[in-house]
N, C-alpha and C positions, 0 to 999 in steps of 0.2 A: 630291180633298180637298174637305172641307165647309167651310162659312163660318165655322161654330162651330169654335174651338180645341179640339183633343184632345192630350192629354199620355198617353203610354203609357210606362210604366216596366217593363223587362224586367231581372228579377233576383232579388234573393234575399230571402227570407221568414227570419226566424228568431224563434223562443221565446225571449227573453232574461230571465235571472234577476240582477237587481239586488242585490247585497250593500254593506250602510252599514258602515263600519268606520272607526276612527280611523286607520288607514293600511293600505297596500297591504302584504302579507306579502313579506318576502326570503326567498331560497333557505333552504329548512328551517324557517322560522318559522311558527307559528301565531298569528293574530290573533283577538282577540275581538270579533266584528261587533255592531252595534247595531239591525240589522232588515235584512230582506230582502223583495223584492216581485217577482212575474213581472211583464213587459210584453213589447209586441210590437215586434219588430225586425226586423232586417235591412237593409241598407242602402236595397234595394228598396223593402221595403215601408214604412219611414220616410217615404222621398223621395214615395212616391205619396201617403201621408197628408200631407204638408205641402203637396205641391201641389193636392189636393182642397180643401184647407181655404181656399185663394184662391178659390175658384168655378168654377175652370175644370174640364172634364170631365176626369178622369183614370181610368184603368184599368191593371191590373197583370196582367202575366202573369209565372206563377210556378209552384213545385211545393211543395207540402206532402205530408205523408203522411197517411194516414187514421188519425189519433190524435188525442188530446186536446189535444196542441200545436198541430196541425195545425187543429183546429177553433177553437181559441183565437185562431188569426190570421186565419183566414178571418172570424171574428165581429167582430173589430176592422175591417176592411177595410170590411165593411158597415157598421158604425156611422160610420164616418168618411167613408161615401159616395166609396168608390173600388169603381169595376166590378172584379168578381173571376170574373167568366166564365170568363176563362183561367188560372185558377189551378188546376192540375191537381193532383188527389188521388191519390199513388201509394202503394199498399197494401204495395208490397215493399219500400220505404225507410222511413227515419226521418224526421223533421222537423228541419230545420236548427234549431240551438239555439245558444246562447252565456251566458256566465258573465262578468258584470263587477263588479269589486272597486273601490268607490269610496273615497278617503279623505277625510279632515276637509275638506280645502279644494276638493273636488267634482272633482278629477281623477280618473282610473280606468285600469285595465287590464283586458284582457278577452281570454277565451279562445272561438274560435268552432268549431263543429263542422259542416260544410257540408250533409252528409246529403241531403235531396232535391235541394238545390239545384243539386246536380252532375250531375242528371239531364235540366236544359234542353238543347232541342237543338232539330234541325230538325223534329221533330214538332208542338212547339209553335210555333214559328212558323208552320207550314201549317196548324194549327187556328184561328189568330188572324189570318190573313193580310186578312179583310175590314177587321178592327180597323186593321191595321197600314197598310192603304190609307188609311184615314181619318184617320191620326195626322199631327198637326201637328210635335210635338217627340217624338222617342223618347229616353227617359233611359235609359243602361246604367250598370252598375259591374263591378268587377273579382272580383265574388264568385261570379261562375259561369263555366262554362268559356267561353275565348276563342272558340271555334267556334260556340256558341249565340249569343255577340254578333255576330258578322259575319253570323250568317244572318239575326237580326233586324234589324241595319242595313242590308243588303242590300236588304231586302224595303221598309222605309221609304224609303230613298234612292230605289229604283226607282218609287213611287208619288209622289214629290217631296215627301216630308216631309223635316225636317232629324233630326240625330242628336247627342245630348250626350252624354257619356261622364265619369262621375267616376271617374277612375283609380285607386280605391282598393278594397280595400287594394294598396300598391306592388306593381308586378309588371310585366315587359315587354309591349309591347303589340305584336301580329304586325304585320308591314308592311300584310297586307290589312285588318285592324282600323283601322289609322291613315288609310289612305285613305280609310275611310267616315265620319271624324268630321269634324263641323263646328265643335262647341264642346270643348273640354275643360277640367275643372275639377281642378286638383291641389292639395296641400297642399305646404307647403317640402320635405318628406321625399320625396313622391312625384315632385316637380317635378326635385329634384335627381337620383334616378334615371334619369329619362326624357331628361333634359338632359344628363346626363354630366357635370357641372360642379356645383361647392359652391354651396349657396343659404343665403343668410343670412336668418333669418327676420323681415325688415325690410320697409317698404314698399319701399324702393329695391332691396332684395335679390330681393322678390318680382316685381318689374318687369322687373329684368334676367333672370330665369327666364322669365318670360313672353314676353319679346320673343326668346331663344333657342328656346323651343318653337316660336313664331309662325313658325320656318322650316318647320316640320313639319306643323303643324295651323293651320286658317284663321282660329281665334278662341281665346285660351287667358284662363282664369282662375286665377290663383295665389292661394290664401288665405293669410296668414301670421301667424294665431293671434292674440293681442292685440294686435297691429299693424294689421291691416287685411286690404284684397284690393285686388291690381294686376291689370289687364287689357292686353293686348296682342293686335294682329291682324296678319296677314298684309298688310294695306294701309297698315301704320302707325300705326293707332290707339292711343292708350295712354289709361287711366284710373287713377287713384289713388283709393281712398276708405280712410280713416282708419276703425280700429274706434271703436264706440260704446263710452264708458266707463260700465260698470255692475258692480255690484257680483255676482261669480259664485257662484252656487249649486251648479252641476255643468254641466261642458263636453258632459257625453255628450249625441249627438244633435244637436250644434250645425251640424256641417257637413252631416247630411241637410237638416237645417231649410234650411239655406242652399240646397241644392241644390233642393230641391222647389219652394221660391218663386222661385229664379231660372228655373227651368223653366216654372213657371206664366207669369211674367212676359213672358218669351222668346216663349210661345205665344200671349198675347193682343196680341202686337205692340210691346211696350214698346221703346223703345231699351235698349241695353245699359247704359249709365249708369243709367237710371231703374231697370232691372230688379235691378242690382247693389246701388243704393241700398235697395232694398225688401227684398232678401235679407239683407243686412247689417243692416238693422235688426231684421228679424225673428229672426235668428240669436241677436242681441244679447239680445232680450227672453226666449228661451229659456234662456241660459245663467244668466240672473238670476232665472228661475223654480225653485224647489226640485223635486226629483224627485217628491214626493209630490203636489205640485199641478197636477202637466202631466196634461192629457186626451187 
């Protein structure tokens, strides 16, 4: 391990197309939009950019195609000071992409096509072994194959690093992957699926879910939308942080902003309470910023 912290994000990169409209269409309905724009996305890419923005050394391990979408994503990582040495270019695939449709209130629905993200695996881990040996905190998501996440997590744990997973989108985690996780971050929907019990999207509901999941994972963070965030650990620690009250412009990317900042603060050695406070504040700033003004 190095004395300077390193956050490594192993995960997804998507070329996003954001469409603005008065409402999201219902089944069979056509809605006239007002504007659209491309943006860099994928939970992995977003979280890496948010981590790097804090000043911590941040690297991305991922896969894109040798196409315009892939070049767009690589250029964005370069501008945002994310080390993309281990983002593989795969000429046989298409770059992952998504379409997100926003309504007038800033809420959205999205469809993703994973493409090259589904090719991540042992080869990518082996190629980046030196980086993983130096990693303070590895950040994972559920937009790449479970086996790939296991391989990356195992490499970092063997080198003495820690593993944080944002278990999104919601899907079951294998027992092997669960055993490698130090910190899990989920929203109410994801917590409900993993905990197997109903979760109310309130601070108290989030805390109860976190305490249940702490029977499986050492440290658990459950976000509760506009209510705030709850934390529980296997050792019995509990933290409740209310959401900051802001005027919502767009909720798109708020979760990824929270994860990236949280990971960076943990890597810097901050207490969990301080890390959660900072992540909560930065996510609130993001949702209060119009999509067109985000950099």
